[in-house]
C-alpha positions in Angstrom: 0.2 39.4 5.9 2.0 39.5 3.1 5.6 38.0 3.4 6.6 41.4 1.3 6.4 43.0 5.1 8.6 40.0 6.1 13.0 41.0 5.5 14.6 37.9 5.5 18.3 39.4 5.7 18.3 43.1 7.0 21.6 45.0 8.4 20.8 47.5 10.9 23.2 50.4 10.6 23.0 52.0 13.8 23.0 49.0 16.1 25.6 47.3 14.0 24.2 43.8 13.6 22.8 41.2 11.3 18.8 41.0 11.3 17.6 37.3 10.6 14.2 36.3 10.3 14.5 32.7 12.0 13.1 29.9 9.6 13.4 27.2 12.4 10.4 29.1 14.0 8.1 29.3 11.0 5.1 29.1 10.3 4.3 29.1 14.5 6.0 32.4 15.4 7.3 35.2 13.4 10.9 35.8 15.0 14.0 38.0 14.3 17.3 37.4 15.7 19.7 39.8 16.0 24.1 39.0 15.6 26.7 40.8 16.2 29.1 38.5 15.4 30.7 36.0 12.9 30.1 33.1 14.9 27.1 33.9 15.3 25.9 34.0 11.8 28.0 31.0 11.3 25.2 29.0 13.6 22.4 30.6 12.1 23.5 29.1 8.5 24.5 26.1 10.0 21.0 25.1 11.7 18.8 26.7 8.8 17.9 29.5 10.5 18.7 31.1 7.2 18.5 29.1 4.3 18.3 29.6 0.5 21.7 30.0 -1.2 21.3 33.7 -2.1 20.3 34.5 1.9 22.9 32.3 2.7 25.7 34.2 0.5 23.9 37.7 1.8 24.1 36.5 5.2 27.5 35.5 5.3 28.7 38.5 3.6 27.1 40.8 6.8 29.0 38.3 8.8 32.5 39.2 7.1 31.7 42.8 7.4 31.0 42.4 11.4 34.3 40.5 12.0 36.0 43.8 10.2 33.5 46.1 11.9 34.5 45.0 15.6 37.9 44.7 14.8 40.9 46.3 16.4 43.4 46.3 13.5 45.2 49.5 12.7 46.7 48.4 9.2 44.7 46.6 6.2 47.3 43.6 7.1 45.8 43.3 10.2 42.4 44.0 9.3 42.7 41.2 6.3 43.5 38.6 8.5 40.4 39.0 10.7 38.4 39.1 7.8 40.4 35.9 6.3 39.5 33.9 9.6 36.3 35.3 9.0 36.0 33.9 5.9 37.1 30.6 6.4 34.7 30.4 9.5 31.6 30.9 7.2 32.3 29.2 4.4 33.1 25.7 6.3 29.0 26.6 7.7 27.3 24.7 4.3 29.3 23.2 1.5 26.7 22.2 -1.4 25.2 26.4 -2.0 27.9 28.0 -3.8 26.3 31.4 -3.5 28.1 31.4 0.1 31.5 31.0 -1.4 30.5 33.7 -4.1 30.0 36.2 -1.6 32.8 35.2 1.0 34.8 35.6 -2.6 33.2 38.7 -3.2 33.9 40.4 -0.6 37.3 39.6 -0.7 37.8 41.0 -4.1 36.2 44.5 -2.4 38.8 44.4 0.6 41.9 43.9 -2.2 40.9 46.5 -4.3 41.2 48.7 -1.9 44.2 48.0 -0.2 45.5 51.6 -0.3 42.8 53.2 2.0 42.1 53.6 5.2 41.1 51.2 7.8 37.7 53.2 8.4 37.5 53.1 5.0 38.1 49.6 4.2 35.6 48.8 7.0 33.1 51.0 5.3 33.8 49.6 1.6 32.9 46.0 2.5 29.4 47.1 4.1 29.1 49.1 1.1 30.0 45.5 -1.1 27.4 43.7 1.4 24.5 45.9 0.6 25.0 45.8 -3.2 25.0 41.8 -2.9 22.1 42.1 -1.2 20.1 44.9 -3.4 21.7 43.1 -6.8 19.4 39.9 -5.0 15.9 41.9 -5.1 16.6 42.9 -8.3 17.9 39.3 -9.7 15.0 37.7 -8.3 12.4 40.2 -10.1 13.5 40.1 -13.2 13.9 35.9 -13.2 9.8 36.0 -12.3 9.0 38.1 -15.5 11.6 35.6 -17.4 9.9 32.4 -15.6 6.3 34.2 -16.1 7.1 34.1 -19.8 6.8 30.5 -19.5 3.4 29.8 -17.8 0.0 30.5 -19.1 -2.6 31.4 -17.2 -4.4 29.2 -14.4 -1.7 26.4 -15.1 -1.3 24.1 -12.3 2.4 24.3 -10.5 4.7 22.3 -8.3 7.3 23.5 -6.5 9.6 21.3 -4.0 11.9 23.4 -0.9 11.3 26.4 -0.9 12.7 29.1 -3.5 10.6 32.0 -2.3 11.3 35.6 0.1 12.5 33.5 2.6 15.2 32.0 0.5 16.0 35.3 -1.1 16.2 39.2 -0.5 13.1 39.7 -1.8 10.6 37.8 -4.4 12.8 34.6 -4.6 13.2 32.4 -7.5 10.9 29.7 -8.7 8.4 31.4 -6.6 9.1 35.1 -7.9 7.0 33.6 -11.4 4.1 32.6 -8.8 3.7 36.1 -7.8 4.4 38.2 -10.5 2.0 35.8 -12.1 -0.5 36.4 -9.0 -0.4 40.2 -9.8 -1.1 40.0 -13.2 -3.9 37.8 -12.5 -3.0 34.7 -13.7 -4.6 32.6 -10.9 -2.2 29.7 -10.5 -3.3 27.2 -8.7 0.0 25.9 -6.6 0.8 22.2 -5.1 3.7 22.4 -2.8 5.6 19.0 -1.8 5.9 18.7 2.0 10.1 18.2 1.2 11.0 16.4 3.8 12.8 15.9 6.2 13.1 19.6 6.9 9.5 20.1 5.7 10.2 23.5 4.3 7.6 23.3 2.1 4.9 22.8 4.4 6.7 24.9 6.9 7.4 28.0 4.6 6.0 27.9 0.6 2.9 26.8 2.0 3.6 29.6 4.5 4.4 32.2 1.9 1.8 31.5 -0.5 -1.0 31.2 1.9 0.0 34.4 3.5 0.0 35.7 -0.4 -3.8 34.9 -1.0 -2.5 32.4 -3.4 -4.4 29.1 -4.0 -1.8 26.2 -2.4 -2.1 23.1 -1.9 0.0 20.7 0.6 0.9 17.4 -0.6 3.7 15.1 0.8 6.7 14.3 -1.3 5.0 10.9 -2.4 2.2 12.5 -3.8 3.5 14.6 -6.5 3.0 11.2 -9.0 -0.5 11.3 -8.4 -1.3 14.7 -8.5 0.9 14.7 -12.0 -1.8 11.7 -13.3 -4.5 13.4 -12.5 -3.3 16.0 -14.9 -3.1 18.8 -12.4 0.2 19.8 -13.2 1.3 22.0 -16.3 4.6 22.9 -15.4 7.5 22.5 -12.5 9.5 25.2 -11.1 12.5 24.6 -8.4 15.3 26.9 -7.2 19.2 25.2 -6.9 22.0 25.9 -4.9 24.2 24.8 -7.5 24.3 24.8 -11.4 27.5 22.5 -13.3 28.5 24.1 -16.0 27.0 20.9 -18.0 23.3 22.2 -16.7 23.3 19.1 -14.2 21.9 20.8 -10.9 22.3 20.3 -7.0 18.5 21.2 -5.3 17.5 20.0 -1.8 17.1 16.3 -1.6 13.5 14.8 -3.8 14.1 17.3 -6.4 15.7 14.7 -9.0 13.0 12.2 -7.8 10.4 15.2 -9.2 12.6 15.8 -12.3 12.0 12.1 -13.1 8.7 12.2 -13.0 7.8 15.3 -14.7 9.9 13.7 -17.6 7.6 10.3 -17.2 4.5 12.5 -17.9 5.7 15.2 -20.3 6.1 17.8 -18.0 8.0 21.2 -18.6 11.0 20.9 -15.4 12.0 24.2 -14.9 15.2 25.6 -13.1 15.3 29.0 -11.3 18.6 30.1 -10.9 20.1 33.6 -10.7 23.7 33.8 -12.0 25.9 33.3 -8.4 24.7 30.3 -8.4 26.0 29.1 -11.9 29.6 27.3 -11.3 31.3 27.0 -14.4 34.0 25.9 -13.0 32.3 23.1 -11.4 32.0 20.6 -14.9 29.3 18.6 -14.1 26.9 17.4 -11.1 29.4 14.4 -10.4 31.6 17.4 -8.5 29.3 19.2 -6.3 29.6 18.2 -2.8 26.7 17.2 -0.6 26.1 17.9 2.2 24.7 15.3 4.9 23.4 16.3 8.1 22.2 15.0 11.7 20.6 11.2 11.4 18.1 13.2 13.9 16.5 15.0 11.5 15.0 12.2 9.9 14.3 9.7 13.3 13.3 12.2 15.7 13.0 16.4 14.3 9.0 17.1 14.3 7.7 14.3 16.2 7.0 14.1 19.6 8.1 10.9 20.2 11.2 9.3 18.4 9.7 7.6 15.1 12.5 5.2 14.4 13.8 2.4 16.3 17.5 3.1 18.2 20.7 2.7 16.5 18.6 2.1 13.1 20.9 3.7 10.5 20.5 6.9 8.5 21.3 8.3 5.6 20.2 11.7 4.9 21.7 14.1 2.4 20.8 17.7 2.2 20.5 17.7 -1.4 20.6 15.6 -4.7 21.8 16.3 -8.4 19.1 17.1 -11.1 20.7 15.4 -14.5 21.1 18.5 -17.2 18.7 16.0 -20.0 15.9 15.9 -17.4 15.8 19.8 -17.3 13.5 21.5 -19.9 15.1 25.0 -19.1 17.2 27.3 -17.1 15.9 30.7 -16.0 17.8 33.4 -15.0 18.2 37.2 -14.8 19.5 37.1 -17.8 17.2 35.0 -20.1 16.1 31.4 -20.5 18.6 29.1 -21.4 17.5 25.8 -23.2 19.7 22.8 -23.9 22.9 22.2 -25.0 23.1 24.1 -21.4 26.7 23.4 -21.6 26.9 26.4 -24.6 23.9 28.5 -22.9 25.4 28.8 -19.6 29.0 29.8 -20.9 27.5 32.9 -23.0 25.5 33.5 -20.2 27.8 34.2 -18.1 30.4 35.4 -20.5 
């Protein structure tokens, strides 16, 4: 079964519910959750039931709509208060992925632009905006795939880290989109997927997506990347990102920076696939990107039958790291490929 048959985030208009593919259950089970309250959507984002910057933004947009859909407000001001309460609740779920705040800000602007309309019309406008965010992401990912494929040759070996496929977006993915597009055209890529400790998004999600699509994929532990690079098996690295700073520094799943350093050492191009919605021109450098820290249990206990670390040992568990712009060969967006100097190119492409 192809992952194109699985929708990560969608909305059931008849039931007035968000439907999420529970990514914590993959690859063993394909389970969909139905959520009817913004509090439930926030919990799904926090627990990685839905993950990936674009998918998080889409889920948050629908979560904000649920707040106004179920609101008893009879005028615009009361509806705005209910929306703002939901916005603050949702935006606090995960700080690093800029799409979360971006999508909620966009929903807020749509609400503010329609102050002279009835409450029912305002609800309809916000639902329309959430649907647009989802549909636009699907188109964005398709175009990133086309732009990224132009950088690759047939038969190449490609390395990925974390999961930046259809499971992280509305459809197609970002970093995996060129792989899917190339496969459709007979490029016969050989993909090496980092397992991506400690949450194993590469092992559980990327390997699942690619194998479901019939793509040649080999799973490796994170600390094996240097070995496969040294053997000459990797011709390019493709990664997604959760935020791009104005200078081209990029925040992505923990371990991405190490992959970039290795790629630089072995002279392998390192491509970051980034929708414009992840580019934060208000963030000067990667030093300003907030890095989420998660529970120690993800390192010491998760996935194990028994605890695999001493009781009481200190744990440092950042969810992301920042890859310096000087290690990035190019940033692939839906509007084209940006090369150094990134500050100029990003300003031009987002203007």
